[in-house]
PDB file of N, CA, C and O in Angstrom:
ATOM      1  N   UNK A   1       2.358 319.359  43.597  1.00  0.00           N
ATOM      2  CA  UNK A   1       3.144 319.529  44.800  1.00  0.00           C
ATOM      3  C   UNK A   1       4.584 319.159  44.478  1.00  0.00           C
ATOM      4  O   UNK A   1       4.848 318.126  43.863  1.00  0.00           O
ATOM      5  N   UNK A   2       5.490 319.991  44.889  1.00  0.00           N
ATOM      6  CA  UNK A   2       6.899 319.719  44.616  1.00  0.00           C
ATOM      7  C   UNK A   2       7.463 318.738  45.648  1.00  0.00           C
ATOM      8  O   UNK A   2       6.859 318.492  46.692  1.00  0.00           O
ATOM      9  N   UNK A   3       8.617 318.195  45.331  1.00  0.00           N
ATOM     10  CA  UNK A   3       9.274 317.261  46.251  1.00  0.00           C
ATOM     11  C   UNK A   3       9.584 317.944  47.575  1.00  0.00           C
ATOM     12  O   UNK A   3       9.509 317.321  48.634  1.00  0.00           O
ATOM     13  N   UNK A   4       9.932 319.229  47.516  1.00  0.00           N
ATOM     14  CA  UNK A   4      10.226 319.972  48.741  1.00  0.00           C
ATOM     15  C   UNK A   4       8.987 320.051  49.620  1.00  0.00           C
ATOM     16  O   UNK A   4       9.071 319.897  50.839  1.00  0.00           O
ATOM     17  N   UNK A   5       7.835 320.292  48.999  1.00  0.00           N
ATOM     18  CA  UNK A   5       6.587 320.342  49.756  1.00  0.00           C
ATOM     19  C   UNK A   5       6.302 318.998  50.410  1.00  0.00           C
ATOM     20  O   UNK A   5       5.843 318.949  51.551  1.00  0.00           O
ATOM     21  N   UNK A   6       6.566 317.918  49.703  1.00  0.00           N
ATOM     22  CA  UNK A   6       6.342 316.580  50.231  1.00  0.00           C
ATOM     23  C   UNK A   6       7.246 316.315  51.429  1.00  0.00           C
ATOM     24  O   UNK A   6       6.803 315.759  52.435  1.00  0.00           O
ATOM     25  N   UNK A   7       8.495 316.706  51.324  1.00  0.00           N
ATOM     26  CA  UNK A   7       9.446 316.531  52.428  1.00  0.00           C
ATOM     27  C   UNK A   7       9.004 317.373  53.625  1.00  0.00           C
ATOM     28  O   UNK A   7       9.018 316.899  54.761  1.00  0.00           O
ATOM     29  N   UNK A   8       8.617 318.608  53.372  1.00  0.00           N
ATOM     30  CA  UNK A   8       8.170 319.480  54.456  1.00  0.00           C
ATOM     31  C   UNK A   8       6.904 318.935  55.116  1.00  0.00           C
ATOM     32  O   UNK A   8       6.760 319.010  56.337  1.00  0.00           O
ATOM     33  N   UNK A   9       5.997 318.393  54.326  1.00  0.00           N
ATOM     34  CA  UNK A   9       4.780 317.802  54.873  1.00  0.00           C
ATOM     35  C   UNK A   9       5.122 316.590  55.735  1.00  0.00           C
ATOM     36  O   UNK A   9       4.555 316.413  56.813  1.00  0.00           O
ATOM     37  N   UNK A  10       6.043 315.759  55.263  1.00  0.00           N
ATOM     38  CA  UNK A  10       6.502 314.590  56.012  1.00  0.00           C
ATOM     39  C   UNK A  10       7.069 315.024  57.365  1.00  0.00           C
ATOM     40  O   UNK A  10       6.707 314.473  58.405  1.00  0.00           O
ATOM     41  N   UNK A  11       7.960 316.016  57.339  1.00  0.00           N
ATOM     42  CA  UNK A  11       8.572 316.509  58.577  1.00  0.00           C
ATOM     43  C   UNK A  11       7.536 317.167  59.483  1.00  0.00           C
ATOM     44  O   UNK A  11       7.594 317.021  60.703  1.00  0.00           O
ATOM     45  N   UNK A  12       6.602 317.884  58.895  1.00  0.00           N
ATOM     46  CA  UNK A  12       5.555 318.541  59.674  1.00  0.00           C
ATOM     47  C   UNK A  12       4.662 317.516  60.369  1.00  0.00           C
ATOM     48  O   UNK A  12       4.266 317.715  61.517  1.00  0.00           O
ATOM     49  N   UNK A  13       4.346 316.425  59.678  1.00  0.00           N
ATOM     50  CA  UNK A  13       3.531 315.367  60.277  1.00  0.00           C
ATOM     51  C   UNK A  13       4.242 314.741  61.469  1.00  0.00           C
ATOM     52  O   UNK A  13       3.615 314.467  62.492  1.00  0.00           O
ATOM     53  N   UNK A  14       5.539 314.516  61.346  1.00  0.00           N
ATOM     54  CA  UNK A  14       6.316 313.953  62.455  1.00  0.00           C
ATOM     55  C   UNK A  14       6.379 314.961  63.604  1.00  0.00           C
ATOM     56  O   UNK A  14       6.247 314.585  64.769  1.00  0.00           O
ATOM     57  N   UNK A  15       6.578 316.224  63.283  1.00  0.00           N
ATOM     58  CA  UNK A  15       6.616 317.272  64.306  1.00  0.00           C
ATOM     59  C   UNK A  15       5.280 317.334  65.048  1.00  0.00           C
ATOM     60  O   UNK A  15       5.265 317.448  66.273  1.00  0.00           O
ATOM     61  N   UNK A  16       4.172 317.263  64.332  1.00  0.00           N
ATOM     62  CA  UNK A  16       2.847 317.263  64.969  1.00  0.00           C
ATOM     63  C   UNK A  16       2.713 316.079  65.914  1.00  0.00           C
ATOM     64  O   UNK A  16       2.236 316.228  67.040  1.00  0.00           O
ATOM     65  N   UNK A  17       3.135 314.898  65.454  1.00  0.00           N
ATOM     66  CA  UNK A  17       3.049 313.704  66.289  1.00  0.00           C
ATOM     67  C   UNK A  17       3.911 313.890  67.542  1.00  0.00           C
ATOM     68  O   UNK A  17       3.475 313.553  68.644  1.00  0.00           O
ATOM     69  N   UNK A  18       5.112 314.416  67.387  1.00  0.00           N
ATOM     70  CA  UNK A  18       6.037 314.656  68.497  1.00  0.00           C
ATOM     71  C   UNK A  18       5.379 315.562  69.546  1.00  0.00           C
ATOM     72  O   UNK A  18       5.385 315.254  70.738  1.00  0.00           O
ATOM     73  N   UNK A  19       4.821 316.669  69.088  1.00  0.00           N
ATOM     74  CA  UNK A  19       4.186 317.622  70.005  1.00  0.00           C
ATOM     75  C   UNK A  19       2.985 316.997  70.713  1.00  0.00           C
ATOM     76  O   UNK A  19       2.810 317.170  71.919  1.00  0.00           O
ATOM     77  N   UNK A  20       2.167 316.275  69.966  1.00  0.00           N
ATOM     78  CA  UNK A  20       1.002 315.624  70.567  1.00  0.00           C
ATOM     79  C   UNK A  20       1.415 314.568  71.580  1.00  0.00           C
ATOM     80  O   UNK A  20       0.767 314.411  72.615  1.00  0.00           O
ATOM     81  N   UNK A  21       2.477 313.853  71.291  1.00  0.00           N
ATOM     82  CA  UNK A  21       2.943 312.808  72.202  1.00  0.00           C
ATOM     83  C   UNK A  21       3.276 313.393  73.560  1.00  0.00           C
ATOM     84  O   UNK A  21       2.866 312.852  74.587  1.00  0.00           O
ATOM     85  N   UNK A  22       4.006 314.477  73.577  1.00  0.00           N
ATOM     86  CA  UNK A  22       4.386 315.061  74.856  1.00  0.00           C
ATOM     87  C   UNK A  22       3.227 315.818  75.500  1.00  0.00           C
ATOM     88  O   UNK A  22       3.045 315.733  76.715  1.00  0.00           O
ATOM     89  N   UNK A  23       2.456 316.540  74.731  1.00  0.00           N
ATOM     90  CA  UNK A  23       1.377 317.349  75.297  1.00  0.00           C
ATOM     91  C   UNK A  23       0.188 316.506  75.753  1.00  0.00           C
ATOM     92  O   UNK A  23      -0.387 316.777  76.808  1.00  0.00           O
ATOM     93  N   UNK A  24      -0.185 315.500  74.983  1.00  0.00           N
ATOM     94  CA  UNK A  24      -1.422 314.783  75.261  1.00  0.00           C
ATOM     95  C   UNK A  24      -1.216 313.381  75.828  1.00  0.00           C
ATOM     96  O   UNK A  24      -2.033 312.908  76.618  1.00  0.00           O
ATOM     97  N   UNK A  25      -0.164 312.733  75.444  1.00  0.00           N
ATOM     98  CA  UNK A  25       0.024 311.345  75.872  1.00  0.00           C
ATOM     99  C   UNK A  25       0.915 311.246  77.094  1.00  0.00           C
ATOM    100  O   UNK A  25       0.595 310.528  78.041  1.00  0.00           O
ATOM    101  N   UNK A  26       2.024 311.957  77.082  1.00  0.00           N
ATOM    102  CA  UNK A  26       2.962 311.892  78.198  1.00  0.00           C
ATOM    103  C   UNK A  26       2.634 312.977  79.227  1.00  0.00           C
ATOM    104  O   UNK A  26       2.947 312.830  80.408  1.00  0.00           O
ATOM    105  N   UNK A  27       2.015 314.045  78.786  1.00  0.00           N
ATOM    106  CA  UNK A  27       1.665 315.195  79.640  1.00  0.00           C
ATOM    107  C   UNK A  27       2.914 315.779  80.303  1.00  0.00           C
ATOM    108  O   UNK A  27       2.957 316.019  81.509  1.00  0.00           O
ATOM    109  N   UNK A  28       3.911 315.994  79.473  1.00  0.00           N
ATOM    110  CA  UNK A  28       5.169 316.572  79.950  1.00  0.00           C
ATOM    111  C   UNK A  28       5.676 317.542  78.883  1.00  0.00           C
ATOM    112  O   UNK A  28       5.309 317.435  77.712  1.00  0.00           O
ATOM    113  N   UNK A  29       6.511 318.477  79.291  1.00  0.00           N
ATOM    114  CA  UNK A  29       7.082 319.373  78.295  1.00  0.00           C
ATOM    115  C   UNK A  29       7.954 318.601  77.304  1.00  0.00           C
ATOM    116  O   UNK A  29       8.667 317.672  77.683  1.00  0.00           O
ATOM    117  N   UNK A  30       7.889 318.989  76.062  1.00  0.00           N
ATOM    118  CA  UNK A  30       8.712 318.342  75.036  1.00  0.00           C
ATOM    119  C   UNK A  30      10.168 318.756  75.209  1.00  0.00           C
ATOM    120  O   UNK A  30      10.453 319.877  75.632  1.00  0.00           O
ATOM    121  N   UNK A  31      11.088 317.850  74.883  1.00  0.00           N
ATOM    122  CA  UNK A  31      12.509 318.227  74.897  1.00  0.00           C
ATOM    123  C   UNK A  31      12.761 319.363  73.892  1.00  0.00           C
ATOM    124  O   UNK A  31      11.875 319.719  73.114  1.00  0.00           O
ATOM    125  N   UNK A  32      13.945 319.910  73.916  1.00  0.00           N
ATOM    126  CA  UNK A  32      14.254 321.027  73.030  1.00  0.00           C
ATOM    127  C   UNK A  32      14.159 320.628  71.557  1.00  0.00           C
ATOM    128  O   UNK A  32      14.101 319.444  71.224  1.00  0.00           O
ATOM    129  N   UNK A  33      14.146 321.617  70.699  1.00  0.00           N
ATOM    130  CA  UNK A  33      13.953 321.380  69.266  1.00  0.00           C
ATOM    131  C   UNK A  33      15.086 320.559  68.648  1.00  0.00           C
ATOM    132  O   UNK A  33      14.885 319.893  67.632  1.00  0.00           O
ATOM    133  N   UNK A  34      16.260 320.603  69.244  1.00  0.00           N
ATOM    134  CA  UNK A  34      17.375 319.802  68.730  1.00  0.00           C
ATOM    135  C   UNK A  34      17.050 318.311  68.834  1.00  0.00           C
ATOM    136  O   UNK A  34      17.366 317.541  67.927  1.00  0.00           O
ATOM    137  N   UNK A  35      16.422 317.907  69.930  1.00  0.00           N
ATOM    138  CA  UNK A  35      16.045 316.506  70.105  1.00  0.00           C
ATOM    139  C   UNK A  35      14.937 316.124  69.127  1.00  0.00           C
ATOM    140  O   UNK A  35      14.948 315.023  68.577  1.00  0.00           O
ATOM    141  N   UNK A  36      13.983 317.025  68.909  1.00  0.00           N
ATOM    142  CA  UNK A  36      12.929 316.781  67.923  1.00  0.00           C
ATOM    143  C   UNK A  36      13.538 316.595  66.539  1.00  0.00           C
ATOM    144  O   UNK A  36      13.140 315.696  65.798  1.00  0.00           O
ATOM    145  N   UNK A  37      14.496 317.438  66.191  1.00  0.00           N
ATOM    146  CA  UNK A  37      15.144 317.339  64.888  1.00  0.00           C
ATOM    147  C   UNK A  37      15.895 316.016  64.740  1.00  0.00           C
ATOM    148  O   UNK A  37      15.927 315.431  63.657  1.00  0.00           O
ATOM    149  N   UNK A  38      16.493 315.552  65.828  1.00  0.00           N
ATOM    150  CA  UNK A  38      17.174 314.250  65.801  1.00  0.00           C
ATOM    151  C   UNK A  38      16.166 313.121  65.573  1.00  0.00           C
ATOM    152  O   UNK A  38      16.443 312.170  64.844  1.00  0.00           O
ATOM    153  N   UNK A  39      14.998 313.238  66.204  1.00  0.00           N
ATOM    154  CA  UNK A  39      13.958 312.226  66.007  1.00  0.00           C
ATOM    155  C   UNK A  39      13.496 312.226  64.558  1.00  0.00           C
ATOM    156  O   UNK A  39      13.357 311.161  63.955  1.00  0.00           O
ATOM    157  N   UNK A  40      13.261 313.390  63.998  1.00  0.00           N
ATOM    158  CA  UNK A  40      12.823 313.481  62.600  1.00  0.00           C
ATOM    159  C   UNK A  40      13.875 312.858  61.683  1.00  0.00           C
ATOM    160  O   UNK A  40      13.529 312.109  60.770  1.00  0.00           O
ATOM    161  N   UNK A  41      15.151 313.158  61.913  1.00  0.00           N
ATOM    162  CA  UNK A  41      16.231 312.575  61.101  1.00  0.00           C
ATOM    163  C   UNK A  41      16.271 311.060  61.266  1.00  0.00           C
ATOM    164  O   UNK A  41      16.501 310.333  60.300  1.00  0.00           O
ATOM    165  N   UNK A  42      16.046 310.583  62.497  1.00  0.00           N
ATOM    166  CA  UNK A  42      16.020 309.145  62.772  1.00  0.00           C
ATOM    167  C   UNK A  42      14.896 308.484  61.974  1.00  0.00           C
ATOM    168  O   UNK A  42      15.101 307.443  61.351  1.00  0.00           O
ATOM    169  N   UNK A  43      13.720 309.086  61.997  1.00  0.00           N
ATOM    170  CA  UNK A  43      12.575 308.533  61.260  1.00  0.00           C
ATOM    171  C   UNK A  43      12.854 308.557  59.764  1.00  0.00           C
ATOM    172  O   UNK A  43      12.546 307.594  59.062  1.00  0.00           O
ATOM    173  N   UNK A  44      13.429 309.638  59.271  1.00  0.00           N
ATOM    174  CA  UNK A  44      13.776 309.719  57.849  1.00  0.00           C
ATOM    175  C   UNK A  44      14.732 308.601  57.441  1.00  0.00           C
ATOM    176  O   UNK A  44      14.555 307.991  56.387  1.00  0.00           O
ATOM    177  N   UNK A  45      15.741 308.328  58.265  1.00  0.00           N
ATOM    178  CA  UNK A  45      16.684 307.245  57.957  1.00  0.00           C
ATOM    179  C   UNK A  45      15.979 305.897  57.911  1.00  0.00           C
ATOM    180  O   UNK A  45      16.207 305.100  57.000  1.00  0.00           O
ATOM    181  N   UNK A  46      15.123 305.646  58.895  1.00  0.00           N
ATOM    182  CA  UNK A  46      14.397 304.372  58.929  1.00  0.00           C
ATOM    183  C   UNK A  46      13.495 304.231  57.709  1.00  0.00           C
ATOM    184  O   UNK A  46      13.428 303.161  57.103  1.00  0.00           O
ATOM    185  N   UNK A  47      12.803 305.310  57.348  1.00  0.00           N
ATOM    186  CA  UNK A  47      11.927 305.279  56.173  1.00  0.00           C
ATOM    187  C   UNK A  47      12.740 305.043  54.900  1.00  0.00           C
ATOM    188  O   UNK A  47      12.315 304.307  54.010  1.00  0.00           O
ATOM    189  N   UNK A  48      13.896 305.665  54.826  1.00  0.00           N
ATOM    190  CA  UNK A  48      14.773 305.490  53.671  1.00  0.00           C
ATOM    191  C   UNK A  48      15.223 304.042  53.543  1.00  0.00           C
ATOM    192  O   UNK A  48      15.313 303.506  52.439  1.00  0.00           O
ATOM    193  N   UNK A  49      15.506 303.410  54.682  1.00  0.00           N
ATOM    194  CA  UNK A  49      15.965 302.018  54.675  1.00  0.00           C
ATOM    195  C   UNK A  49      14.921 301.074  54.085  1.00  0.00           C
ATOM    196  O   UNK A  49      15.270 300.103  53.414  1.00  0.00           O
ATOM    197  N   UNK A  50      13.647 301.353  54.332  1.00  0.00           N
ATOM    198  CA  UNK A  50      12.582 300.472  53.837  1.00  0.00           C
ATOM    199  C   UNK A  50      11.909 301.013  52.581  1.00  0.00           C
ATOM    200  O   UNK A  50      11.084 300.330  51.975  1.00  0.00           O
ATOM    201  N   UNK A  51      12.256 302.233  52.190  1.00  0.00           N
ATOM    202  CA  UNK A  51      11.717 302.806  50.963  1.00  0.00           C
ATOM    203  C   UNK A  51      10.254 303.224  51.052  1.00  0.00           C
ATOM    204  O   UNK A  51       9.557 303.242  50.038  1.00  0.00           O
ATOM    205  N   UNK A  52       9.781 303.559  52.243  1.00  0.00           N
ATOM    206  CA  UNK A  52       8.393 303.975  52.423  1.00  0.00           C
ATOM    207  C   UNK A  52       8.343 305.128  53.408  1.00  0.00           C
ATOM    208  O   UNK A  52       8.923 305.061  54.491  1.00  0.00           O
ATOM    209  N   UNK A  53       7.649 306.180  53.026  1.00  0.00           N
ATOM    210  CA  UNK A  53       7.562 307.369  53.868  1.00  0.00           C
ATOM    211  C   UNK A  53       6.153 307.624  54.377  1.00  0.00           C
ATOM    212  O   UNK A  53       5.867 308.711  54.878  1.00  0.00           O
ATOM    213  N   UNK A  54       5.278 306.652  54.258  1.00  0.00           N
ATOM    214  CA  UNK A  54       3.913 306.784  54.777  1.00  0.00           C
ATOM    215  C   UNK A  54       3.885 306.178  56.175  1.00  0.00           C
ATOM    216  O   UNK A  54       4.195 305.001  56.356  1.00  0.00           O
ATOM    217  N   UNK A  55       3.511 306.988  57.159  1.00  0.00           N
ATOM    218  CA  UNK A  55       3.535 306.551  58.548  1.00  0.00           C
ATOM    219  C   UNK A  55       2.188 306.800  59.219  1.00  0.00           C
ATOM    220  O   UNK A  55       1.485 307.757  58.895  1.00  0.00           O
ATOM    221  N   UNK A  56       1.844 305.929  60.151  1.00  0.00           N
ATOM    222  CA  UNK A  56       0.665 306.153  60.978  1.00  0.00           C
ATOM    223  C   UNK A  56       1.114 306.276  62.428  1.00  0.00           C
ATOM    224  O   UNK A  56       2.303 306.157  62.725  1.00  0.00           O
ATOM    225  N   UNK A  57       0.169 306.513  63.327  1.00  0.00           N
ATOM    226  CA  UNK A  57       0.513 306.704  64.740  1.00  0.00           C
ATOM    227  C   UNK A  57       1.221 305.496  65.345  1.00  0.00           C
ATOM    228  O   UNK A  57       2.178 305.651  66.103  1.00  0.00           O
ATOM    229  N   UNK A  58       0.759 304.305  65.016  1.00  0.00           N
ATOM    230  CA  UNK A  58       1.383 303.099  65.571  1.00  0.00           C
ATOM    231  C   UNK A  58       2.845 302.978  65.135  1.00  0.00           C
ATOM    232  O   UNK A  58       3.715 302.656  65.943  1.00  0.00           O
ATOM    233  N   UNK A  59       3.103 303.236  63.869  1.00  0.00           N
ATOM    234  CA  UNK A  59       4.469 303.148  63.362  1.00  0.00           C
ATOM    235  C   UNK A  59       5.361 304.205  64.013  1.00  0.00           C
ATOM    236  O   UNK A  59       6.506 303.929  64.371  1.00  0.00           O
ATOM    237  N   UNK A  60       4.826 305.411  64.159  1.00  0.00           N
ATOM    238  CA  UNK A  60       5.616 306.460  64.811  1.00  0.00           C
ATOM    239  C   UNK A  60       5.880 306.110  66.268  1.00  0.00           C
ATOM    240  O   UNK A  60       6.956 306.405  66.788  1.00  0.00           O
ATOM    241  N   UNK A  61       4.923 305.490  66.927  1.00  0.00           N
ATOM    242  CA  UNK A  61       5.135 305.054  68.307  1.00  0.00           C
ATOM    243  C   UNK A  61       6.251 304.028  68.408  1.00  0.00           C
ATOM    244  O   UNK A  61       7.080 304.093  69.316  1.00  0.00           O
ATOM    245  N   UNK A  62       6.273 303.078  67.473  1.00  0.00           N
ATOM    246  CA  UNK A  62       7.346 302.081  67.464  1.00  0.00           C
ATOM    247  C   UNK A  62       8.693 302.725  67.168  1.00  0.00           C
ATOM    248  O   UNK A  62       9.706 302.382  67.778  1.00  0.00           O
ATOM    249  N   UNK A  63       8.693 303.661  66.227  1.00  0.00           N
ATOM    250  CA  UNK A  63       9.933 304.360  65.901  1.00  0.00           C
ATOM    251  C   UNK A  63      10.410 305.209  67.077  1.00  0.00           C
ATOM    252  O   UNK A  63      11.613 305.355  67.294  1.00  0.00           O
ATOM    253  N   UNK A  64       9.472 305.763  67.831  1.00  0.00           N
ATOM    254  CA  UNK A  64       9.840 306.533  69.016  1.00  0.00           C
ATOM    255  C   UNK A  64      10.545 305.631  70.029  1.00  0.00           C
ATOM    256  O   UNK A  64      11.549 306.023  70.625  1.00  0.00           O
ATOM    257  N   UNK A  65      10.018 304.428  70.219  1.00  0.00           N
ATOM    258  CA  UNK A  65      10.670 303.467  71.129  1.00  0.00           C
ATOM    259  C   UNK A  65      12.066 303.116  70.633  1.00  0.00           C
ATOM    260  O   UNK A  65      13.008 303.044  71.423  1.00  0.00           O
ATOM    261  N   UNK A  66      12.202 302.895  69.325  1.00  0.00           N
ATOM    262  CA  UNK A  66      13.526 302.610  68.753  1.00  0.00           C
ATOM    263  C   UNK A  66      14.469 303.787  68.957  1.00  0.00           C
ATOM    264  O   UNK A  66      15.656 303.608  69.231  1.00  0.00           O
ATOM    265  N   UNK A  67      13.927 304.989  68.820  1.00  0.00           N
ATOM    266  CA  UNK A  67      14.726 306.196  69.002  1.00  0.00           C
ATOM    267  C   UNK A  67      15.251 306.284  70.436  1.00  0.00           C
ATOM    268  O   UNK A  67      16.416 306.619  70.650  1.00  0.00           O
ATOM    269  N   UNK A  68      14.407 305.989  71.406  1.00  0.00           N
ATOM    270  CA  UNK A  68      14.826 306.004  72.807  1.00  0.00           C
ATOM    271  C   UNK A  68      15.952 304.983  73.019  1.00  0.00           C
ATOM    272  O   UNK A  68      16.941 305.279  73.690  1.00  0.00           O
ATOM    273  N   UNK A  69      15.803 303.796  72.452  1.00  0.00           N
ATOM    274  CA  UNK A  69      16.847 302.783  72.568  1.00  0.00           C
ATOM    275  C   UNK A  69      18.137 303.255  71.892  1.00  0.00           C
ATOM    276  O   UNK A  69      19.234 303.066  72.418  1.00  0.00           O
ATOM    277  N   UNK A  70      17.985 303.869  70.723  1.00  0.00           N
ATOM    278  CA  UNK A  70      19.131 304.413  69.999  1.00  0.00           C
ATOM    279  C   UNK A  70      19.878 305.442  70.859  1.00  0.00           C
ATOM    280  O   UNK A  70      21.108 305.434  70.907  1.00  0.00           O
ATOM    281  N   UNK A  71      19.139 306.321  71.533  1.00  0.00           N
ATOM    282  CA  UNK A  71      19.765 307.314  72.393  1.00  0.00           C
ATOM    283  C   UNK A  71      20.492 306.658  73.556  1.00  0.00           C
ATOM    284  O   UNK A  71      21.532 307.142  74.002  1.00  0.00           O
ATOM    285  N   UNK A  72      19.946 305.563  74.040  1.00  0.00           N
ATOM    286  CA  UNK A  72      20.569 304.843  75.148  1.00  0.00           C
ATOM    287  C   UNK A  72      21.898 304.198  74.777  1.00  0.00           C
ATOM    288  O   UNK A  72      22.705 303.876  75.649  1.00  0.00           O
ATOM    289  N   UNK A  73      22.119 304.014  73.488  1.00  0.00           N
ATOM    290  CA  UNK A  73      23.374 303.408  73.025  1.00  0.00           C
ATOM    291  C   UNK A  73      24.521 304.409  72.988  1.00  0.00           C
ATOM    292  O   UNK A  73      25.678 304.003  72.875  1.00  0.00           O
ATOM    293  N   UNK A  74      24.239 305.690  73.079  1.00  0.00           N
ATOM    294  CA  UNK A  74      25.289 306.725  72.985  1.00  0.00           C
ATOM    295  C   UNK A  74      26.214 306.638  74.123  1.00  0.00           C
ATOM    296  O   UNK A  74      27.157 307.425  74.214  1.00  0.00           O
TER     297      UNK A  74
END
């Protein structure tokens, strides 16, 4: 598997989690794709800071909360 495939898989996993969160957990329409892309970039930055790109649902949930707080700072 190439590095590009790994990056795409990482982003795809976050995208799947994003879609499931809105469809199954929040039961609301997901924001536009620009907001999803911002979330993915936010998660990538956080993962880069700690040097680990393996995430589970709990970690993504915490990162989602951080992302909401981050948006509130704008």
